[in-house]
N, C-alpha and C positions, 0 to 999 in steps of 0.2 A: 847267199845273197837273197834267194827266193824266200828263205825263212825270215830274214829281216824285213823284206817287203810285206810278207804276210802279217808279221807282228805290227808293223806300222799301220797297215790297213785296218786291223782289228782295233788298234788303239784309236784311230781316227773315227771308226764306226762307234766305239764306246763313247767318245767325247761328243759326237753328234747326237747320240741318244740322250745323254745327260743334258745337253743344251736344249733339246726338244722338250724334255720333261720339265726343265726349269721354265721354259717359255709358257708351258701350260699351267703353271702355278701362279695364281693371282697374288698381288701384293697382300691382300687380306689373309690369304692362306699362309703366306710366309710369316706374317706377323701375328699369328693367333696367340694372343697372350691370355693367361688366366686373369680372373678378377676376384679379389677378396674385398667384399663390400661390407663395411662395418658401420652399423647405425648405433648411436648411443642416445638414450632417452633423457631429455631435460638437461643436457650438458651445455652449460654456457662457456664462452671462450675465456675461461679463467684457468689456464694451464701454463706450465713452464714455458712451452714454445710460444705462448702468446704474451710473454713478459711477466707472468705471475710466478716469480721464483719461489714463493712460499708454498706453492702447490707441488705435491709429490706425484709427478706424472712422468717418470723416466721412460716408460715404454712408448707412450704417445709422443713424447719429445724425441725418442729415437726414430720413430716414423717420420717426424718432421725433418730431422737431419738427413734422412734418405730422400726426401721429396720437397714439397712446397707447402707452405702455410698460406692460406687465403685469409688475410686479416680482416677483410670486409666482405663476408659472405652472409647473405640474407635469405631467410625462409620466406615463403609466400603467405603463410598464416601461422601465428605463434600458438599452435595447439596441435596435438599429435596427429590425428587422422587427416585433417586438411593438408598439413605439411608433407606427410608421408605419401599421400595420394598424389600430390604434385610431383614429388621426386620420382615416383614409380611410373607415372604416366607421362611425365615431361610436359604437363599442362598446368594452368593456374586454377585457383579455386573457383573462379567464375565459369570455367570450362568444365571442371569435374563436378561442379555443383555440390562440392563437399565443403561445408562451412561449419560442420558440427562433428560429433563423435558417433553418430548413428547411421549416416548415409553412406552407402557404398558407391564408389565412382562408376561402377558398371550400370547403375540406374540411368545416368546421363550419357555414359560412354560405353555402351554394351560391347562394341567391337574394337575398342582401343587396344593397341598392342603395347603392353607394358614393357618396362625395361628388361625384366627377366624373359618375357616372351620373345623380345627382339633378339636377345642373345641365343635363346633356344632355337629360334628359326634359322639361325646361322651356324648351327652345329655345336653349340655349347651345351654342356650338362649344367643345369641350373637348379640349385637347391637353396632353400631358405630355412632358417631356424631362429628362435628367439623372437624378439619384437621387431618385425619389419613393417607389416601393416598394423593398424591399430586394433587392439582387442580382438573381437570375434569377426573382424572384417577382412579375413584373408581372401586371397584371390587364387584359386586353384590353377587358372590358366597361366599364371606367372612361372610355375615351377615344373621341372621335369619329373620330380617325385613329390609326394605330399609334404607341405610345410609341417614342421614339428617343433615343439618346445618341451624339454624335459620337465616333469613335475618336480616341484620343490616346495618346501615350506616358506611362507612369507616371513614369519618370525621364528627364531630359534629358541628363545626363552619361554618356558612353559607359562609363566604369568602373562606374557604378552599374547601368546596364542589364546589363552583363556579370555583375556580382555577383548581381543578382536572378535572371538566367537560370541561373547555376551553382547557386545555393542551391535553386532550384525544380526542379533536374534529378532524374533517377532516383535519385541518391544520397541525396536527402532522404527522410524517412519518407513513405510513400505516403499515409498517412491524415492527415498533419499539415496539409495545405493543400489545400482544395478551392476553387480560385480563383473568386470571384464574377464574374459577367459584367460587372458595372459597374466592376470593377477597384478597388473601395475597400479590399479586403483583409480584410473580416470573414470569419472562417472559417465555413463552412456546415455543419460537421460536428456541431455541438452538438445533441443530442436533448433535453436537459434544461437544462444549464447551459452557455451559450455560452463563458463564460470558461474553463471546464475544458477544453473542446476546443481553444480557442485556445492554451492553455498547452502543448498537446501538440506544437506545431510549433516547437520552440525554434530560433530563428535561421535559419529556412528561407526568409526573404525578403531583399530588398535592405536598404539602410540605412533607418533610421527617419526621416531628414530629408535634404533636398537644397537647396542654394543654387546656382542656375545663372543666369547673366546671359542670359536668354532672354525673348522676348515672352510676354505673358500667354496667347496662344492656342497656346502650345506644349503646355500641359496641358489636361486635360479641361474644367475650369471655364471657361477662356477661350473654348473652342470652344462650350460650352453657352451662354454669354452671347451669342456671335455668332448662334447659331441662334435664341435667344429674341428677339433684336432683329429678325431677318428675319421671324420669326413674328408679332411685334407689328405690323410694317408690313403684313403680309398681313391680319391680323385687323382692323386699323383700316379696311380697305376693304370689309369684309363687313357685311352688314345685321344679322346675328345678333350678340348680345353674346358675349364670349368668356370662358372660364375657362382661363387659361394657368398650368400648374404647372411650375415651374422648380426643379430640384434641384441644388444645388452640393455637392460632396463634401468640399471642404476646409473646416475643418481636420482632417478624418479622417486617421489614419495612412495612409501615411507623411506626415509634416509637410513638405510641399513647396510652395515658392513662388518666383517669380522674385526675383532678387537685389535689385531695387529695394524690395521689401517688407521684406526682412531689414534693409536699410539704414535703415529708419525707427526702429529700436530700438537703443539702446546696451546691449549685454549686461551691462555693469557696473551698470546701473540696474534690472535685472530682479530682482524679489524672489522668493525661493523660499518654498515652504510652510514654516510653522513647526511645524505639528502632524504631524510625520512619525512617527506611531506609531498603532497600532490603537486604536480607542475603548476606554477603560478599562472593564472589566466587561462588554463585549459578547461574544457567542459568537464563537469564532475563525473561523467561516464568514461572519460578517456582512459583512466587507469582504475582498475578494480582492486580491492584489498587482497584478494586471494582466497575465495571460498573453498578451493580445493584443499588448502592447508587446514582449514577449520573443520574438515571432515574427520580429522584425527583427534584422538583422545588427549585432553589436556591443553588443547590450543584455544585460547580465549578469543572472543570477538574483540574488535578494536585493535589498537596498536599492540605489537608483540613486546613484552617486557624485555629489558636489556639482557638479563641472564639467560632467558629462554632463547632469544635471538642468537646469542653466542653458541648455545648448545646446538641449535638447528644448523648453524653455519658449520660448526665442527663436524656434525654428522654428514652434511652435504659434502664437505671436503673428503672425509673418510670414504664416502661412497664413490667419489671420483677416483681415489687411489685404488679402491677395490676393482673397479672396472678397468683401470689402467693395467693392473696386474694381469687381468684376463686377456687384454689386447696383447700384452707381452708374450703370453703363452702361444698365441696364434703366430706372431712374428717369429718366435723361436722355432716353431714347427716348420714354417716356410723355409727357414735357414737349414734346419736339420734334413728336410726332404730335398734340399738343393733346388728349390723352385722359385726362390725370391727373385732371381734374375729374369724370370719369365712371367712375373705376376704383377699386375696393376693392383695397388692397394689404395683404397679410399676410406677415410673415416670422417663421419659427419654426425653432428648433434642435430636432432630434428627441429630445434628452435632454441632460443636463449632462455633466460630465467632471471627472476628478480629474487634477491635475498635481502629484502628490507628496503631497497631503493624505492623512493616515492611512497614510503610507508605501506608497501605492498609486497606480496610474495607470489611465487609461481610465475605463470606466463599470462596469456589471454589479453594482450594489448598490442599496440603498434609502436611502443617505445623501443629505443635502441637496445635496451637490456633484453627485450623479448624476441626481437626479430633477427638480431645478429647472433650467429652461431658458429661453432668451429667447423672448419673444413680443411682437411689435409689430404694430399694426394701424392703418391709416388708411382712412377711408371718406368719400365725397363729402359726405354729409349731417351730418358731425360739427360740432357747435357749438363744442366746445372742442378745441384742438389744442396739442400740446406738453405734454400732461399725462401723468401716471403714476398707477397705482393699486396699492395693496397688497392688494386683494381676492384671495382664493384662487380661482384658476381652474385648469382642467385641459385637457389637449390634446383630450380627448374632447368638449370644449365647442366646438371650432373648427367642426365640421360644422354644428350648429344656428345658430351665430353668423353664419357666412357666408350660410346660407340665409335667415335673417331679414333681414339687411342687404340682400340681393338681392330681397327680397319674395317668396320662395318658401315654400310650405307645408312643414311639418316632418314627415318620416316618423315613424311610430310606434315604430320599433325603436331610436331614439337613447337613449343612456345618459349624455348630458351635458345641459347647460343653456346656452342662448344667453347670452353675457355682453354682448350689445349694450346693455342698459340702463346698463352701467358707462361707456359712452362719453359719456353725458349727465351721469352722476353718479358720478364715480370713488370717492367715499367712502361710497356707500350700503351698507347691510348686505347681505352676500352669503353665499356658501357658508361653512358652519361648518368644513369640512374638505376636503382633497384626498387622493386615494388612489392609491397606487402598489404595485407588488409585484415580487418577484424570486425565482426558484426556486434551490434548491441541491440538487445531486445527492449521492447517498449517500457517494461517496468523500471528501467534505469534511465530512460531518455525522455520521459514525458509523453507516454502513449504513442511513440513513433518507433518503428523498427528502422534502425540505421545501419549503414555500412561505412566503416572508416577506411578509406583508401590512403595509404601512406607511400610517399616517394622519397627515397634517400638519394641525394646527389652528393657530389664531392664535399660541399660545404653545408648543406642544409637538409633538414627533414621537414617535408610538407605533408600534413595529414588533413584530408578533406572528408568531412562527415556529410553523407548524403542520405536522402530517404531511400530505403531499400527498393521501393517500387518506382522511384523517380530519381534517377541519378543526376538529373539536372538541378534538383532542388538541394542546394547546399545549406546545411543547417549550422555547421560550425567549421572553423579552420584553425589549424595549429601550425606554427612555424617555429623551428628551433635552429639556432646557429650552432653547428657542431664544433666549430673552432673555439668560439668564446664561451659556449655553454654545452660542453660535451655530455653532461649528465642530464640535459634536457629539463632543466629546472624552471625555465621561464618561457612561456609562449609569447612570441613577439609579433604574432600575425596582425594584431590590431594597431600597432604603432604606425602613425601616419607616414613616418619616414620610410617604412617598408612597403608602402603601397605599390611602387614600381616593381619591387622584387616579387611581391605576391603575384602581380599580373604576369610577370615573366615565368614564374614557376607554375602558375595555373595553366599557362599555355603548354608548357612542357608536360605537365601531368595529363592534360587532355590528349596529348599525342600517344600516351601510354607506353607500354614496353616495346612496341614496334619501333617507336621513334627514338628509343634509347639504345638501340643495338649499335655495336661498333661498326664503323663504316667499312672496315676491311677485315671482318672476321673470316675464319676459314670456311664458313658456309655461304659466303657471298661470291 
């Protein structure tokens, strides 16, 4: 009898000890989930999971089936560095003061806690590889260990390598091409308008596309995927949770992919843009033709000929499929390591892209093609999977969302809202607007530096062009009806019948992003 009583006493003591330990463990510690953060350069939302069944993107589509597709996600400025700075700081371009490809956000925000820093401060191992920040603008404070990118050739074919070297020789304009350290080819010269500087380097690079019968790891993205897999293996053996940021550069120019990805498309079936004209009634500086593309050998000034446009689009699609395959390798490794069930995965493209729409290519504007980008997220605790939402979300919301999903407190400097509640209720009432912006320098606007501020609502896009030094001085206004004119072909701002609507939208625009927040977000 005494033995039974002693056993019961020990059992009770053990249970009490376990209960005490559990009480000392915070909810954040219980739910410490890994994060795989995948950035893709110049990826527009033209994927199978976005309804483009002709695109071969089985791995990104697989991720979508495991999580949620955000069908209306908007970047804060449609060019690499401003967009990425906003994502990583959780603030908007007018706060980071990053409107170009040369300014580091730490100049204006020396003490800001970046997304990576925030996770590191809460016990995470944080590592970055590939293109996360733009070009040579890395931020050492973001990472637990130094950021790295494997070296790789830009072109595989010897004739293309030689052409690229010759065009970049001393015979080319010395100010036309300041090569980025990540090799993506975005010109770093622009002080105000990156597109303007990119246009200055006419045909100073190699070809705009390449099809070579080579292994995936010939190019940078294949090597980045290999490094990411090795890092995942290492991280899976560590006690600390990890935040692994992996940046793929394709489909950024030059549009390059191994031949097997080109072979997945029949060029005869590739449809070209039908709205190959500037928006009717818009200021002539609203959409630029795409000087970035003209940096590459063989690309003419003016409209792109039909056959060349088809080649370029074929190459872009092949580059999407190449990157999709690298994403698949990472997802496969999560499964093989049995850590998918404890890992948040987010994939985002830093901005949209034009492929001939408005007789233009690349990004650098406020049109829907440029500011709308893919965003897909899956989290271990999601109750609904394979869902999509039409709620308006912004890339500045990524920081608070990942923090909330990981159980971390939210810093006070954030200028976005966690969209985690949408994972449980994709149709709930959400933001009333999303905001983007893009500058134009005086050479294109009649000797005035302008900033174009764009607001996307459920039904409309309003873009207001103001003087950069005096935001009360409105120079031009654009209004597009996204239901009747989803390609944004006709500016209807000056129609007398739309005067009341313009007044209403201007009031909403003046209230800014603060006034567009959902009334019952998880942060209120």
